[in-house]
C-alpha positions as CSV (number, residue, x, y, z in Angstrom):
1,X,14.2,12.5,17.0
2,X,16.0,15.4,15.3
3,X,19.4,13.7,15.8
4,X,17.9,10.5,14.4
5,X,16.5,12.2,11.3
6,X,19.4,14.6,10.7
7,X,21.5,12.1,8.3
8,X,18.5,11.4,6.1
9,X,16.9,14.9,6.0
10,X,17.7,15.2,2.2
11,X,16.3,11.8,1.5
12,X,13.1,12.5,3.4
13,X,12.8,15.9,1.7
14,X,13.1,14.2,-1.7
15,X,10.6,11.4,-0.6
16,X,8.0,14.1,0.4
17,X,8.4,15.8,-2.9
18,X,8.0,12.6,-4.9
19,X,5.0,11.5,-2.8
20,X,3.2,14.6,-3.1
21,X,3.5,14.5,-6.9
22,X,2.4,10.9,-7.0
23,X,-0.5,11.6,-4.7
24,X,-1.6,14.3,-7.3
25,X,-1.1,12.1,-10.2
26,X,-3.1,9.3,-8.7
27,X,-6.3,11.4,-8.4
28,X,-5.7,13.6,-11.4
29,X,-5.5,10.8,-14.0
30,X,-8.8,9.0,-13.4
31,X,-10.5,12.4,-13.5
32,X,-8.8,13.6,-16.6
33,X,-9.5,10.3,-18.3
34,X,-13.2,10.7,-17.5
35,X,-13.2,14.1,-18.9
36,X,-11.5,12.8,-22.0
37,X,-14.1,10.3,-22.5
38,X,-12.3,7.1,-21.5
39,X,-14.6,4.3,-20.6
40,X,-14.8,2.7,-17.1
41,X,-12.7,-0.3,-18.1
42,X,-10.1,2.0,-19.7
43,X,-10.0,4.0,-16.6
44,X,-9.6,0.8,-14.3
45,X,-6.8,-0.3,-16.5
46,X,-4.8,2.8,-15.5
47,X,-4.7,1.6,-11.9
48,X,-3.9,-2.1,-12.9
49,X,-1.2,-0.9,-15.0
50,X,0.5,1.0,-12.2
51,X,0.5,-2.0,-10.0
52,X,1.7,-4.2,-12.6
53,X,4.8,-1.9,-13.2
54,X,5.2,-1.8,-9.5
55,X,5.6,-5.6,-9.2
56,X,8.0,-5.7,-12.3
57,X,10.0,-2.8,-10.5
58,X,10.1,-4.7,-7.2
59,X,11.6,-7.6,-8.9
60,X,14.2,-5.8,-11.1
61,X,15.3,-2.7,-9.5
62,X,17.5,-4.1,-6.8
63,X,19.9,-5.1,-9.8
64,X,19.8,-1.5,-11.1
65,X,20.7,0.0,-7.7
66,X,23.3,-2.6,-7.2
67,X,24.9,-1.8,-10.6
68,X,25.1,2.1,-10.4
69,X,24.3,2.9,-6.7
70,X,21.5,4.7,-4.8
71,X,22.1,8.2,-6.1
72,X,22.6,7.5,-9.7
73,X,19.6,5.1,-9.7
74,X,17.5,7.7,-7.9
75,X,18.2,10.4,-10.4
76,X,17.6,8.0,-13.3
77,X,14.2,7.0,-12.0
78,X,13.0,10.6,-11.3
79,X,14.1,11.6,-14.8
80,X,12.3,8.7,-16.3
81,X,9.1,9.2,-14.0
82,X,8.9,12.8,-15.3
83,X,8.1,11.4,-18.8
84,X,4.8,10.0,-17.8
85,X,2.8,13.1,-16.8
86,X,4.0,15.1,-19.8
87,X,3.0,12.3,-22.1
88,X,-0.5,12.3,-20.4
89,X,-0.8,16.0,-20.9
90,X,0.1,15.8,-24.7
91,X,-1.7,12.7,-26.0
92,X,-5.0,11.3,-24.9
93,X,-4.8,7.7,-26.0
94,X,-5.7,4.8,-23.6
95,X,-2.9,2.4,-24.8
96,X,-0.2,5.2,-24.4
97,X,-1.7,6.1,-20.9
98,X,-1.5,2.5,-19.8
99,X,2.1,2.3,-20.9
100,X,2.9,5.6,-19.1
101,X,1.1,4.3,-16.0
102,X,3.1,1.1,-16.0
103,X,6.3,3.1,-16.4
104,X,5.3,5.2,-13.5
105,X,4.8,2.3,-11.3
106,X,8.1,0.7,-12.3
107,X,10.0,4.0,-11.5
108,X,8.4,4.4,-8.1
109,X,9.2,0.8,-7.2
110,X,12.8,1.7,-7.8
111,X,12.4,5.0,-6.2
112,X,10.7,3.7,-3.1
113,X,13.1,0.8,-2.7
114,X,16.1,3.1,-2.9
115,X,14.5,5.4,-0.2
116,X,13.5,2.5,2.1
117,X,16.8,0.7,1.7
118,X,18.7,3.8,2.3
119,X,16.7,4.5,5.5
120,X,17.3,0.9,6.7
121,X,21.2,1.2,6.0
122,X,21.3,4.3,8.2
123,X,19.4,2.9,11.1
124,X,20.3,0.5,13.9
125,X,17.9,-2.1,15.5
126,X,17.1,0.5,18.2
127,X,16.2,3.3,15.9
128,X,14.3,1.4,13.1
129,X,10.9,1.6,14.7
130,X,11.2,5.3,15.0
131,X,12.3,5.8,11.4
132,X,9.7,3.7,10.1
133,X,7.1,5.5,12.0
134,X,8.5,9.0,10.7
135,X,8.6,7.5,7.0
136,X,4.9,6.2,7.4
137,X,3.7,9.6,8.9
138,X,5.5,11.4,6.0
139,X,3.9,9.1,3.5
140,X,0.3,9.7,4.6
141,X,0.7,13.4,5.2
142,X,2.3,14.4,1.8
143,X,0.1,12.2,-0.1
144,X,-2.8,14.2,1.5
145,X,-1.0,17.4,0.3
146,X,-0.7,16.1,-3.2
147,X,-4.5,15.3,-3.2
148,X,-5.1,19.2,-2.1
149,X,-3.1,20.4,-5.1
150,X,-5.9,19.0,-7.3
151,X,-7.7,22.4,-6.7
152,X,-4.9,24.6,-7.8
153,X,-6.0,24.4,-11.5
154,X,-8.6,22.9,-13.9
155,X,-8.1,19.0,-14.4
156,X,-8.8,19.5,-18.1
157,X,-5.8,21.8,-18.6
158,X,-2.1,20.9,-18.8
159,X,-1.0,22.9,-15.6
160,X,-1.5,20.0,-13.1
161,X,0.5,17.6,-15.3
162,X,3.2,20.2,-15.5
163,X,3.2,20.6,-11.8
164,X,3.6,16.8,-11.4
165,X,6.5,16.8,-13.8
166,X,8.1,19.7,-11.9
167,X,7.9,17.9,-8.4
168,X,9.3,14.7,-9.8
169,X,12.3,16.7,-11.3
170,X,12.8,18.7,-8.1
171,X,12.8,15.5,-5.9
172,X,16.1,14.5,-7.5
173,X,18.0,17.6,-6.4
174,X,18.4,16.9,-2.5
175,X,19.6,13.4,-3.2
176,X,21.9,14.4,-6.0
177,X,23.5,17.2,-3.8
178,X,23.7,15.1,-0.4
179,X,27.0,14.5,1.1
180,X,25.7,11.6,3.1
181,X,27.2,8.2,1.9
182,X,24.9,5.9,0.3
183,X,24.3,2.5,1.8
184,X,24.8,-0.9,0.1
185,X,22.4,-2.1,-2.4
186,X,19.1,-3.6,-1.1
187,X,18.8,-7.4,-1.0
188,X,15.9,-9.1,-2.6
189,X,14.0,-11.2,-0.1
190,X,13.4,-14.8,-1.0
191,X,9.7,-15.2,-1.8
192,X,8.1,-18.6,-1.0
193,X,4.3,-18.2,-1.6
194,X,3.7,-21.8,-1.0
195,X,5.2,-21.6,2.4
196,X,3.3,-18.3,3.1
197,X,0.1,-19.9,2.2
198,X,0.8,-22.9,4.5
199,X,1.8,-20.4,7.2
200,X,-1.4,-18.5,7.1
201,X,-4.0,-18.8,4.4
202,X,-6.1,-16.1,6.1
203,X,-3.4,-13.5,5.8
204,X,-2.8,-14.4,2.1
205,X,-6.4,-14.0,1.2
206,X,-6.8,-10.9,3.4
207,X,-3.9,-9.1,1.7
208,X,-5.1,-10.1,-1.8
209,X,-8.7,-9.0,-0.9
210,X,-7.3,-5.6,0.6
211,X,-5.4,-5.0,-2.6
212,X,-8.6,-5.6,-4.5
213,X,-10.5,-3.0,-2.5
214,X,-7.9,-0.3,-1.9
215,X,-6.5,-0.1,-5.5
216,X,-10.1,0.3,-6.9
217,X,-10.6,3.1,-4.4
218,X,-7.4,4.9,-5.5
219,X,-8.1,4.3,-9.2
220,X,-11.7,5.2,-9.4
221,X,-13.0,7.2,-6.5
222,X,-12.4,10.4,-8.2
223,X,-14.6,9.3,-10.9
224,X,-17.4,8.3,-8.3
225,X,-17.1,11.6,-6.6
226,X,-17.4,13.5,-9.9
227,X,-20.4,11.4,-11.0
228,X,-22.2,12.3,-7.6
229,X,-22.0,16.0,-8.8
230,X,-19.3,17.1,-6.2
231,X,-17.3,20.1,-7.4
232,X,-13.7,20.0,-7.8
233,X,-13.3,21.1,-4.1
234,X,-15.8,18.6,-3.1
235,X,-13.7,15.7,-4.8
236,X,-10.6,16.9,-3.0
237,X,-12.6,16.9,0.1
238,X,-14.0,13.4,-0.3
239,X,-10.5,12.0,-1.0
240,X,-8.8,14.0,1.7
241,X,-11.2,13.1,4.6
242,X,-10.9,9.2,3.6
243,X,-7.2,9.2,3.6
244,X,-6.9,11.4,6.9
245,X,-9.4,9.2,8.6
246,X,-7.4,6.2,7.7
247,X,-4.2,7.8,8.9
248,X,-5.7,8.7,12.2
249,X,-7.1,5.1,12.9
250,X,-3.8,3.3,12.0
251,X,-2.4,3.4,15.5
252,X,-5.6,3.0,17.5
253,X,-6.6,-0.2,15.5
254,X,-3.0,-1.6,15.9
255,X,-3.2,-0.9,19.7
256,X,-6.6,-2.5,20.0
257,X,-5.5,-5.6,17.8
258,X,-2.5,-6.1,20.5
259,X,-5.2,-6.4,23.2
260,X,-8.2,-8.2,21.7
261,X,-6.4,-10.1,18.9
262,X,-5.8,-9.4,15.3
263,X,-8.6,-11.5,13.8
264,X,-11.4,-10.0,16.1
265,X,-10.2,-6.6,15.1
266,X,-10.0,-7.5,11.5
267,X,-13.5,-8.9,11.5
268,X,-14.8,-5.7,13.0
269,X,-13.1,-3.1,10.8
270,X,-13.9,-5.3,7.7
271,X,-17.6,-5.3,8.6
272,X,-17.4,-1.6,9.3
273,X,-15.7,-0.9,5.9
274,X,-18.4,-3.1,4.1
275,X,-21.1,-1.3,5.8
276,X,-19.5,2.2,4.8
277,X,-18.9,0.9,1.2
278,X,-22.6,-0.2,0.9
279,X,-23.7,3.1,2.3
280,X,-21.6,4.9,-0.3
281,X,-23.2,2.8,-3.0
282,X,-26.7,3.7,-1.7
283,X,-25.8,7.4,-1.2
284,X,-24.7,7.7,-4.9
285,X,-26.5,10.9,-6.1
286,X,-27.5,11.9,-2.6
287,X,-26.5,14.8,-0.2
288,X,-22.8,15.7,-0.4
289,X,-22.4,15.8,3.4
290,X,-23.6,12.2,3.6
291,X,-21.1,11.0,0.9
292,X,-18.3,12.9,2.8
293,X,-19.2,11.3,6.1
294,X,-19.4,7.8,4.8
295,X,-16.2,8.4,3.0
296,X,-14.4,9.2,6.3
297,X,-16.0,6.2,7.8
298,X,-14.9,4.0,5.0
299,X,-11.3,5.3,5.1
300,X,-11.1,5.0,8.9
301,X,-12.0,1.3,8.7
302,X,-10.4,0.1,5.4
303,X,-6.9,1.6,5.5
304,X,-5.8,-0.2,8.7
305,X,-6.7,-3.6,7.4
306,X,-3.4,-4.2,5.6
307,X,-1.1,-3.3,8.5
308,X,-3.1,-5.5,10.9
309,X,-3.1,-8.5,8.4
310,X,0.8,-8.2,8.2
311,X,1.0,-8.1,11.9
312,X,-1.3,-11.1,12.2
313,X,1.1,-13.2,9.8
314,X,4.2,-11.9,11.7
315,X,2.9,-13.1,14.9
316,X,3.5,-16.6,13.6
317,X,7.1,-16.5,12.7
318,X,10.5,-15.7,14.2
319,X,12.0,-12.4,13.6
320,X,14.5,-13.6,11.1
321,X,11.7,-14.4,8.8
322,X,9.6,-11.1,9.1
323,X,11.0,-9.6,6.0
324,X,10.4,-12.7,4.0
325,X,6.8,-13.0,5.2
326,X,5.9,-9.1,4.7
327,X,7.5,-9.0,1.3
328,X,5.5,-12.0,0.2
329,X,2.2,-10.4,1.5
330,X,3.2,-7.2,-0.3
331,X,3.3,-9.3,-3.7
332,X,-0.1,-10.8,-2.9
333,X,-1.5,-7.3,-2.2
334,X,-0.1,-6.0,-5.4
335,X,-1.6,-8.9,-7.3
336,X,-5.0,-8.1,-5.8
337,X,-4.3,-4.5,-6.7
338,X,-3.9,-5.3,-10.4
339,X,-7.3,-7.2,-10.5
340,X,-9.2,-4.7,-8.3
341,X,-9.5,-1.7,-10.7
342,X,-10.4,-4.1,-13.5
343,X,-13.3,-5.7,-11.6
344,X,-14.5,-2.5,-10.1
345,X,-14.5,-0.7,-13.5
346,X,-16.6,-3.6,-15.2
347,X,-19.1,-3.4,-12.1
348,X,-19.3,0.3,-12.5
349,X,-20.0,0.2,-16.2
350,X,-22.9,-2.3,-15.6
351,X,-24.3,-1.0,-12.4
352,X,-23.3,2.7,-12.3
353,X,-20.6,4.7,-10.4
354,X,-22.0,3.8,-7.0
355,X,-21.0,0.1,-7.7
356,X,-17.5,1.0,-7.0
357,X,-18.1,0.7,-3.4
358,X,-20.3,-2.3,-3.8
359,X,-17.1,-4.0,-5.0
360,X,-15.3,-2.7,-2.1
361,X,-18.0,-3.8,0.3
362,X,-18.0,-7.4,-1.2
363,X,-14.1,-7.5,-0.8
364,X,-14.3,-6.4,2.8
365,X,-17.2,-8.7,3.7
366,X,-15.2,-11.5,2.3
367,X,-12.2,-10.5,4.5
368,X,-14.6,-10.7,7.6
369,X,-15.8,-14.2,6.6
370,X,-12.3,-15.5,6.0
371,X,-11.2,-14.3,9.5
372,X,-14.4,-15.5,11.1
373,X,-13.9,-18.9,9.6
374,X,-10.3,-19.0,10.4
375,X,-11.0,-17.9,14.0
376,X,-13.4,-20.8,14.5
377,X,-11.0,-23.3,13.0
378,X,-7.6,-22.3,14.6
379,X,-7.0,-21.3,18.3
380,X,-5.9,-18.0,19.4
381,X,-2.1,-17.4,19.8
382,X,-1.0,-16.8,23.5
383,X,-0.5,-13.2,24.3
384,X,3.2,-13.7,25.0
385,X,4.0,-14.9,21.5
386,X,2.6,-11.8,19.9
387,X,4.8,-9.0,18.7
388,X,3.7,-5.3,19.2
389,X,1.7,-4.0,16.2
390,X,4.0,-1.9,13.7
391,X,2.3,0.3,11.2
392,X,3.7,-0.4,7.7
393,X,3.4,1.6,4.4
394,X,2.6,0.0,1.1
395,X,6.1,0.4,-0.2
396,X,8.4,-2.1,-1.3
397,X,9.9,-5.1,0.5
398,X,12.9,-2.8,1.5
399,X,10.4,-1.0,3.9
400,X,10.0,-4.2,5.9
401,X,13.8,-4.2,6.7
402,X,12.9,-1.1,8.9
403,X,10.5,-3.1,10.8
404,X,11.7,-3.8,14.3
405,X,10.1,-7.3,14.1
406,X,12.8,-8.1,11.3
407,X,15.8,-6.7,13.2
408,X,17.8,-9.8,12.6
409,X,19.2,-10.6,9.2
410,X,16.4,-11.8,7.0
411,X,16.6,-15.4,6.0
412,X,17.3,-16.1,2.3
413,X,15.9,-19.6,2.5
414,X,12.7,-21.2,3.4
415,X,12.0,-22.2,7.0
416,X,14.1,-25.1,8.4
417,X,12.2,-27.6,10.6
418,X,13.9,-27.8,14.0
419,X,11.0,-27.5,16.4
420,X,9.0,-30.7,17.5
421,X,5.5,-31.3,16.0
422,X,2.7,-29.0,17.4
423,X,1.2,-30.0,20.4
424,X,-2.5,-30.4,21.0
425,X,-2.7,-27.2,22.9
426,X,-2.4,-23.6,22.2
427,X,0.2,-23.0,19.4
428,X,3.4,-21.0,20.0
429,X,5.7,-19.3,17.5
430,X,7.9,-22.4,17.3
431,X,4.7,-24.5,16.6
432,X,3.8,-21.9,14.0
433,X,7.2,-22.4,12.3
434,X,7.0,-26.2,12.4
435,X,3.5,-26.3,11.1
436,X,4.2,-23.7,8.4
437,X,7.0,-25.9,7.1
438,X,4.5,-28.6,6.3
439,X,2.5,-27.6,3.2
440,X,-0.4,-29.9,4.1
441,X,-1.0,-28.3,7.5
442,X,-2.0,-24.6,7.2
443,X,-1.8,-22.6,10.5
444,X,-2.5,-19.2,11.7
């Protein structure tokens, strides 16, 4: 592993610094907005603005990287991202905060795409899986470290915003000084959402609903924890146990889905997440140990849903289409993530802070219903047609090029019908491709 990571040590160090700063900013902003007297809707719009900026960045930044190269683009994006926390610290205006949060999302789309495509360019089909695993592990651990930094200073002061700006600026140094040649610019995967829906409406709905729930959690859970009377250390603990529990269960959930089926696993974890969310709603204002325990259960069940849903969709296509499928599902997830904080903040303003997890429980219950209905309508894929589970981060479409399922050159066109029509028996991957090419015949 040391030999594998040596060429990208500077890049991974920069990524760690960036993600720690972004993890801190993600939990600091809703807390500070709450302290500053923002309404629930105004706080929810902060989360929506970030994901809107992320979508715009995913669509526009490949051209920027192609024009100036990875290193110059990375330095430019880090310099621009540094503006946002400083503006947040100086001015307390919702409109300005929304604009800065959107700018932050756009910059991080460019930064993540640069990091992920760089990792792809330095890997081979034999090493991509290990590099993706290392990057995913780094992503989860340093975000947790960023959350822990919240207890270093008072959220009502300027110090934490200054720390975020320092981390963003510092992240540019390893990349600017690296002697490793940068790879070619990332390609933009062709997105065909109509084909994706015909391939697996369950996966599309599952990713949208997951974005609806996850973005609301990241945008508003600090407000929920503060409203429950948790001290600053308690808020940090609540977020940390939820994220770490989700990190720990990623691989066991994937391993289990390889053996019992993706849809059965998704039904189980979605119902567990819905139950934990309902418990958190009912426990609002209750004992702190109960809130922490339910938070851990929620994270353990909710965070693996996205990766298993992506794996479910990739079981239905050939390797050459894996990047196209995963990039489309990421766009669907991001669309849900724009709506999630808005819907959750409205529910919280009407029913109280505990309604955040009532919103999440409803989203996860809908995922379970979708998968249950889909399971009853569509036959199970034969075991031999499934690929092994791969844990994927919520980054950009460039991350999916590291996925071993997409080791062949990704297609730039929609699927071409070469296989015969599906038989009446159990579907195969060829059947899935043939069916997916017919918009009137959704299959999963």
